[in-house]
Backbone as CSV, one residue per row, in Angstrom:
resi,resn,N_x,N_y,N_z,CA_x,CA_y,CA_z,C_x,C_y,C_z
1,MET,32.327,10.203,5.337,31.097,9.328,5.057,31.336,7.952,5.520
2,ALA,30.434,7.553,6.219,30.200,5.947,6.762,30.015,5.163,5.633
3,GLU,30.739,3.720,5.603,30.498,2.647,4.679,29.706,1.987,5.077
4,ALA,28.690,1.454,4.204,27.639,0.691,4.452,28.250,-0.839,4.495
5,SER,27.608,-1.550,5.351,28.484,-2.633,5.357,27.227,-3.777,5.300
6,ILE,27.320,-4.758,4.447,26.182,-5.696,4.243,26.961,-7.213,4.719
7,SER,25.941,-7.766,5.545,26.481,-9.102,5.917,25.548,-10.097,5.218
8,ALA,26.086,-11.165,4.742,25.119,-12.131,4.057,25.751,-13.399,4.518
9,ASP,24.959,-14.272,4.835,25.430,-15.715,4.658,25.596,-16.424,3.439
10,GLN,26.756,-16.996,3.107,26.861,-17.279,1.766,25.942,-18.687,1.488
11,GLY,25.696,-19.146,2.729,24.697,-20.354,2.282,23.330,-19.771,1.520
12,GLN,22.953,-18.558,2.020,21.946,-18.377,1.137,22.024,-18.015,-0.483
13,PHE,23.229,-18.133,-0.975,23.590,-17.865,-2.183,24.123,-19.145,-2.819
14,SER,23.907,-20.049,-2.024,24.672,-21.774,-2.456,23.813,-22.675,-2.934
15,CYS,24.056,-23.239,-3.726,23.170,-24.593,-4.297,23.400,-25.656,-3.447
16,SER,22.255,-26.166,-3.107,22.351,-27.235,-1.961,22.642,-28.735,-3.079
17,VAL,22.714,-28.783,-4.484,22.897,-29.741,-5.003,24.464,-29.655,-5.586
18,CYS,25.007,-28.577,-6.065,26.175,-28.649,-6.495,27.310,-27.847,-5.250
19,LEU,26.532,-27.360,-4.290,27.407,-26.804,-3.325,28.364,-25.681,-3.671
20,ASP,27.755,-24.931,-4.859,28.695,-23.940,-5.658,27.756,-22.665,-5.310
21,LEU,28.217,-21.463,-5.677,27.375,-20.306,-5.595,26.387,-20.680,-6.844
22,LEU,25.136,-19.994,-6.605,24.173,-20.224,-7.582,24.465,-19.573,-8.875
23,LYS,24.197,-20.229,-9.768,24.267,-19.827,-11.461,22.946,-20.011,-12.081
24,GLU,22.539,-18.764,-12.406,21.103,-18.648,-12.860,20.094,-19.241,-11.935
25,PRO,20.161,-18.441,-10.853,18.955,-19.098,-9.640,17.811,-19.109,-10.291
26,VAL,16.956,-20.245,-9.513,15.698,-20.450,-10.053,14.930,-21.048,-8.483
27,THR,13.958,-20.138,-8.273,13.311,-20.490,-6.820,12.167,-21.544,-7.277
28,ILE,11.895,-22.720,-6.672,10.800,-23.752,-6.800,9.799,-23.317,-5.759
29,PRO,8.337,-23.835,-5.962,7.372,-23.474,-5.250,7.750,-23.752,-3.712
30,CYS,8.335,-24.507,-3.340,8.698,-24.712,-1.789,9.578,-23.454,-1.026
31,GLY,9.928,-22.768,-1.953,10.986,-21.641,-1.619,12.498,-21.947,-1.673
32,HIS,12.765,-23.120,-1.972,14.283,-23.254,-2.116,14.775,-22.906,-3.499
33,THR,16.098,-22.442,-3.499,16.710,-21.938,-4.655,17.879,-22.608,-5.104
34,PHE,17.867,-23.054,-6.461,19.059,-23.711,-7.101,19.218,-23.255,-8.283
35,CYS,20.700,-23.709,-8.606,21.105,-23.623,-9.967,20.189,-23.960,-11.108
36,LYS,19.849,-23.095,-12.269,19.024,-23.671,-13.170,19.337,-25.133,-13.564
37,ARG,20.795,-25.289,-13.860,21.201,-26.504,-14.529,20.873,-27.740,-13.440
38,CYS,21.090,-27.499,-12.222,20.893,-28.476,-11.252,19.553,-28.940,-11.109
39,ILE,18.551,-27.795,-10.900,17.202,-28.262,-10.800,16.634,-28.929,-12.045
40,SER,17.326,-28.436,-13.177,16.733,-29.128,-14.465,17.080,-30.628,-14.560
41,GLY,18.552,-30.862,-13.894,19.009,-32.502,-14.115,18.391,-33.084,-13.040
42,CYS,17.962,-32.445,-11.789,17.068,-33.613,-11.062,15.822,-33.651,-11.590
43,TRP,15.107,-32.935,-12.154,13.904,-32.936,-12.486,13.794,-33.808,-13.674
44,ASP,14.981,-33.554,-14.539,14.848,-34.616,-15.770,14.997,-36.128,-15.320
45,GLN,15.716,-36.424,-14.416,15.483,-37.565,-13.773,14.307,-38.172,-13.251
46,GLU,13.256,-37.151,-12.719,11.816,-37.349,-12.104,10.835,-37.608,-13.205
47,ASP,11.239,-36.978,-14.518,10.223,-37.144,-15.542,9.545,-38.314,-15.725
48,ARG,10.261,-39.727,-15.556,9.803,-40.809,-15.956,8.573,-40.914,-14.741
49,LYS,8.827,-40.467,-13.463,7.797,-40.685,-12.448,6.672,-39.788,-12.612
50,GLY,7.057,-38.787,-13.215,6.180,-37.540,-13.296,5.623,-36.971,-11.835
51,ILE,6.484,-37.066,-11.147,6.373,-36.575,-9.934,7.668,-35.791,-9.578
52,TYR,7.518,-34.277,-9.180,8.577,-33.202,-9.297,8.636,-32.920,-7.718
53,SER,9.829,-33.396,-7.086,10.132,-33.058,-5.658,11.376,-32.069,-5.581
54,CYS,11.436,-31.461,-4.368,12.546,-30.597,-4.034,13.529,-31.617,-3.617
55,PRO,14.667,-31.404,-4.369,16.012,-32.065,-4.093,16.502,-31.828,-2.479
56,ASP,16.302,-30.704,-1.842,16.772,-30.344,-0.521,15.809,-30.753,0.465
57,PRO,16.597,-31.811,1.496,15.536,-32.597,2.460,15.151,-31.411,3.670
58,ALA,15.836,-30.201,3.721,15.590,-29.232,4.768,14.239,-28.456,4.376
59,PRO,13.167,-28.504,5.291,12.164,-27.653,5.144,12.740,-26.131,4.943
60,TYR,12.060,-25.313,4.231,12.345,-24.086,3.679,12.662,-23.069,4.689
61,TRP,11.724,-23.237,6.051,11.986,-22.380,7.103,13.253,-22.843,8.161
62,ILE,13.942,-23.953,7.678,15.093,-24.280,8.592,16.236,-24.120,7.842
63,SER,16.472,-23.660,6.464,17.500,-23.514,5.758,17.700,-22.286,5.555
């Protein structure tokens, strides 16, 4: 029987904030995915401004 081979880029499963593998992944409206703890920490800092932005500077279609 043939073995199935799955090739995936580790970058697809990495958080761009902590640079580690995603833990409790959360996808935000722009399409980027972060660890729940990382995006919560970033957005907690933005609570004062009331404006929540994506911490990843690359557009979704590039990353």
